[in-house]
C-alpha positions as CSV (number, residue, x, y, z in Angstrom):
1,X,91.7,333.0,-26.7
2,X,88.3,332.7,-25.1
3,X,89.1,329.1,-24.0
4,X,92.3,330.2,-22.4
5,X,90.5,333.0,-20.6
6,X,87.9,330.6,-19.3
7,X,90.6,328.3,-18.0
8,X,92.3,331.2,-16.2
9,X,89.0,332.2,-14.6
10,X,88.3,328.6,-13.5
11,X,91.8,328.4,-12.0
12,X,91.3,331.6,-10.1
13,X,88.0,330.5,-8.8
14,X,89.4,327.2,-7.5
15,X,92.3,329.0,-5.8
16,X,89.9,331.5,-4.1
17,X,87.6,328.7,-3.0
18,X,90.4,326.7,-1.5
19,X,91.8,329.8,0.3
20,X,88.4,330.6,1.7
21,X,87.9,327.1,2.9
22,X,91.3,326.9,4.6
23,X,90.9,330.3,6.3
24,X,87.3,329.5,7.3
25,X,88.4,326.2,8.8
26,X,91.2,327.9,10.8
27,X,88.8,330.6,11.9
28,X,86.2,328.1,13.0
29,X,88.8,326.0,14.8
30,X,89.9,329.1,16.7
31,X,86.4,329.9,17.9
32,X,84.6,331.1,14.9
33,X,81.8,333.4,15.6
34,X,81.9,332.7,19.3
35,X,85.1,333.9,20.8
36,X,84.4,332.8,24.4
37,X,85.9,334.3,27.5
38,X,89.6,334.8,28.2
39,X,91.8,333.1,30.8
40,X,95.5,333.7,31.4
41,X,98.5,331.6,32.5
42,X,102.2,332.3,32.9
43,X,104.4,329.5,31.5
44,X,108.2,329.4,31.6
45,X,110.2,330.1,28.6
46,X,110.6,327.1,26.2
47,X,107.1,325.7,26.8
48,X,106.6,325.4,23.0
49,X,103.2,327.2,22.9
50,X,101.9,329.1,19.9
51,X,98.7,330.6,18.8
52,X,95.9,328.3,17.8
53,X,96.9,325.3,19.9
54,X,94.0,323.5,21.6
55,X,93.0,323.9,25.3
56,X,91.7,320.7,27.0
57,X,89.6,320.4,30.1
58,X,90.0,316.8,31.5
59,X,90.6,315.7,27.9
60,X,87.8,317.6,26.2
61,X,88.6,320.4,23.8
62,X,87.1,323.6,25.3
63,X,89.1,326.4,23.6
64,X,92.3,327.4,22.0
65,X,95.5,329.5,22.7
66,X,94.6,333.0,21.5
67,X,97.9,334.8,22.1
68,X,101.4,334.2,23.4
69,X,103.6,337.0,24.6
70,X,107.2,336.6,25.7
71,X,108.4,338.9,28.5
72,X,112.0,339.9,29.2
73,X,112.3,337.5,32.2
74,X,111.5,334.5,30.0
75,X,107.8,334.2,31.0
76,X,105.2,333.4,28.4
77,X,102.0,335.3,29.0
78,X,99.4,333.0,27.4
79,X,95.8,333.9,26.7
80,X,93.2,331.2,26.4
81,X,89.8,331.5,24.8
82,X,87.4,329.2,26.5
83,X,84.0,328.5,24.9
84,X,81.1,330.0,26.9
85,X,79.5,326.6,27.5
86,X,82.4,325.4,29.6
87,X,83.4,326.5,33.1
88,X,86.9,325.8,34.5
89,X,86.6,324.8,38.2
90,X,88.6,326.7,40.8
91,X,91.7,324.8,41.8
92,X,92.5,323.7,38.3
93,X,96.1,323.9,37.0
94,X,97.4,324.5,33.5
95,X,100.1,322.3,32.0
96,X,101.7,322.0,28.6
97,X,101.3,318.5,27.2
98,X,102.4,316.9,23.9
99,X,99.9,316.8,21.1
100,X,100.8,314.2,18.6
101,X,104.2,312.8,17.5
102,X,105.4,315.8,15.6
103,X,106.4,318.0,18.5
104,X,103.1,319.9,18.7
105,X,101.7,320.9,22.1
106,X,98.4,321.7,23.9
107,X,97.3,323.2,27.1
108,X,95.7,320.8,29.6
109,X,93.5,322.2,32.4
110,X,93.3,319.7,35.2
111,X,91.0,320.3,38.2
112,X,91.8,318.8,41.6
113,X,88.2,317.7,41.9
114,X,84.6,318.7,41.4
115,X,84.0,322.3,42.4
116,X,80.8,324.3,41.8
117,X,82.9,327.5,41.7
118,X,84.8,328.4,38.5
119,X,87.3,330.9,37.2
120,X,85.9,334.2,36.1
121,X,86.8,335.7,32.8
122,X,90.2,337.4,32.9
123,X,91.5,335.2,35.9
124,X,94.9,333.7,35.8
125,X,95.1,329.9,36.1
126,X,98.0,328.6,38.1
127,X,100.6,326.5,36.2
128,X,101.3,322.9,37.2
129,X,104.3,320.7,36.3
130,X,104.6,320.1,32.6
131,X,104.7,316.5,31.3
132,X,107.9,315.5,29.4
133,X,107.6,316.0,25.7
134,X,109.0,314.0,22.8
135,X,112.4,315.8,23.1
136,X,112.7,315.1,26.8
137,X,111.8,311.5,26.4
138,X,114.2,311.2,23.5
139,X,117.0,312.8,25.6
140,X,116.2,310.4,28.5
141,X,116.3,307.5,26.1
142,X,119.7,308.7,24.7
143,X,121.0,309.0,28.3
144,X,119.8,305.5,29.1
145,X,121.3,304.1,25.9
146,X,124.6,305.8,26.8
147,X,124.6,304.3,30.3
148,X,123.7,300.8,28.9
149,X,126.5,301.1,26.4
150,X,129.0,302.1,29.1
151,X,127.9,299.1,31.2
152,X,128.1,296.8,28.3
153,X,131.6,298.0,27.5
154,X,132.7,297.7,31.1
155,X,131.3,294.1,31.3
156,X,133.1,293.2,28.1
157,X,136.3,294.7,29.3
158,X,136.2,293.0,32.7
159,X,134.6,289.7,31.9
160,X,135.9,289.0,28.4
161,X,139.1,290.9,27.9
162,X,140.4,290.5,31.5
163,X,139.5,286.8,31.7
164,X,136.7,287.2,34.2
165,X,134.5,284.5,32.4
166,X,137.5,282.1,32.6
167,X,138.0,282.7,36.3
168,X,134.2,282.3,36.8
169,X,134.3,278.9,35.1
170,X,137.3,277.8,37.1
171,X,135.5,278.9,40.3
172,X,132.4,276.9,39.3
173,X,134.5,273.9,38.5
174,X,136.2,274.1,41.9
175,X,132.9,274.5,43.6
176,X,131.6,271.4,41.8
177,X,134.7,269.4,43.0
178,X,134.2,270.6,46.5
179,X,130.5,269.6,46.4
180,X,131.6,266.1,45.2
181,X,134.1,265.8,48.0
182,X,131.5,266.8,50.5
183,X,129.2,264.2,49.1
184,X,131.8,261.5,49.5
185,X,132.6,262.5,53.0
186,X,128.8,262.6,53.9
187,X,128.4,259.1,52.4
188,X,131.4,257.8,54.4
189,X,130.0,259.3,57.6
190,X,126.6,257.8,56.9
191,X,128.2,254.3,56.5
192,X,130.1,254.7,59.8
193,X,127.0,255.9,61.6
194,X,125.1,252.9,60.2
195,X,127.8,250.5,61.4
196,X,127.8,252.2,64.9
197,X,124.0,251.8,65.2
198,X,124.2,248.2,64.2
199,X,126.9,247.5,66.9
200,X,124.7,249.3,69.5
201,X,121.7,247.2,68.5
202,X,123.8,244.0,68.7
203,X,125.2,244.9,72.2
204,X,121.7,245.9,73.4
205,X,120.3,242.6,72.1
206,X,123.0,240.6,73.9
207,X,122.1,242.1,77.4
208,X,120.1,239.6,79.5
209,X,117.1,241.5,81.0
210,X,117.0,239.0,84.0
211,X,120.5,239.9,84.9
212,X,119.8,243.5,84.6
213,X,116.8,243.1,86.9
214,X,118.9,241.1,89.4
215,X,121.6,243.8,89.5
216,X,119.0,246.5,90.0
217,X,117.4,244.5,92.8
218,X,120.8,244.1,94.5
219,X,121.5,247.8,94.2
220,X,118.1,248.6,95.8
221,X,118.8,246.2,98.7
222,X,122.3,247.7,99.2
223,X,120.7,251.2,99.1
224,X,118.2,250.1,101.8
225,X,120.9,248.6,104.0
226,X,123.0,251.8,103.7
227,X,119.9,253.8,104.7
228,X,119.4,251.6,107.8
229,X,123.1,251.9,108.7
230,X,122.9,255.6,108.3
231,X,119.9,255.7,110.6
232,X,121.7,253.6,113.3
233,X,124.8,255.9,113.1
234,X,122.6,258.9,113.4
235,X,120.9,257.4,116.5
236,X,124.2,256.5,118.1
237,X,125.6,260.0,117.4
238,X,122.5,261.5,119.1
239,X,123.0,259.3,122.2
240,X,126.7,260.2,122.4
241,X,125.8,263.9,122.1
242,X,123.3,263.4,125.0
243,X,125.9,261.7,127.2
244,X,128.5,264.3,126.5
245,X,126.0,267.0,127.3
246,X,125.1,265.4,130.6
247,X,128.8,264.9,131.5
248,X,129.6,268.5,130.6
249,X,126.7,270.2,132.4
250,X,125.7,267.6,135.1
251,X,126.6,267.7,138.8
252,X,128.6,264.4,138.7
253,X,132.2,263.7,139.3
254,X,133.0,263.4,135.6
255,X,131.6,266.9,135.0
256,X,133.6,268.3,137.9
257,X,136.8,266.6,136.6
258,X,136.2,268.0,133.1
259,X,135.1,271.5,134.1
260,X,137.3,272.2,137.2
261,X,140.6,273.8,136.2
262,X,142.2,273.0,139.6
263,X,142.1,269.3,139.0
264,X,143.9,269.8,135.7
265,X,146.6,272.0,137.4
266,X,147.0,269.4,140.3
267,X,147.4,266.6,137.9
268,X,149.9,268.5,135.8
269,X,151.9,269.4,138.9
270,X,151.9,265.7,140.0
271,X,153.2,264.7,136.7
272,X,156.0,267.2,136.8
273,X,157.0,265.9,140.3
274,X,157.0,262.4,139.1
275,X,159.2,263.4,136.2
276,X,161.6,265.0,138.6
277,X,161.6,262.0,140.9
278,X,162.3,259.6,138.0
279,X,165.2,261.8,136.9
280,X,166.6,261.9,140.4
281,X,166.3,258.1,140.8
282,X,168.1,257.6,137.5
283,X,170.8,260.0,138.6
284,X,171.3,258.8,142.3
285,X,169.9,255.2,142.5
286,X,171.8,254.5,145.7
287,X,169.9,257.1,147.5
288,X,166.7,255.1,147.0
289,X,167.9,251.5,146.6
290,X,170.5,250.1,149.1
291,X,171.1,246.3,148.8
292,X,173.4,244.5,151.2
293,X,174.6,241.0,150.7
294,X,175.6,238.9,153.7
């Protein structure tokens, strides 16, 4: 009986010791003897916060979540306990970040930059955008997998079932044939161009340079003769222009005959009379010609 009683007492002592150790560890993790000073933040509903979760300042654990209260509008009024040795710079924002792979969360305080001023106890820290958690990443991965599955199904339906791969192979074969035909045409054109260049070289080699020089010299001589003849014609034209100018404007008989309209009228009247006389002679020749024969 005494042995059993001792065993029960030892068991109770072990249970009490373990309980004290667990509760003491939790108490120390939540601040222990030093509670620190409070800060507040208003997170949206569904942030996944609960009492005892750590609070980080640029990655360093500086406190813990002391209390979480849910309001009717879905806002979580969260109380932080920050250790007295740490100051949270003004301009910092509070975000909920994942902590581990089991869906736990933590609060990250991220300052915009160094600032000698800090939040006072009881201040409210503005809330920044929350990082996606494991659930959000898993949902995004499921969405991506669904899209990839739909694309794969569509490709299989269009390319395999509908004969798209066969059509693609036929198109590639036709393209290869077309390239081959283009190559043959290019080779034929190259051969013809080579033959043409050979003929041009042969014709060019058959030309006598001396004859070419002679022809060029004759052309130059003919060009010089043409220039001399043109100069002579120009001089003759200038002389004729001078003579005509003198005749037209000078005091001589030729100028008077050309410029006097009376002379033109008299000559025209004389010609008309001669025409009348000739007509009368033709009509009455005996009036003007009287021949007697003895």
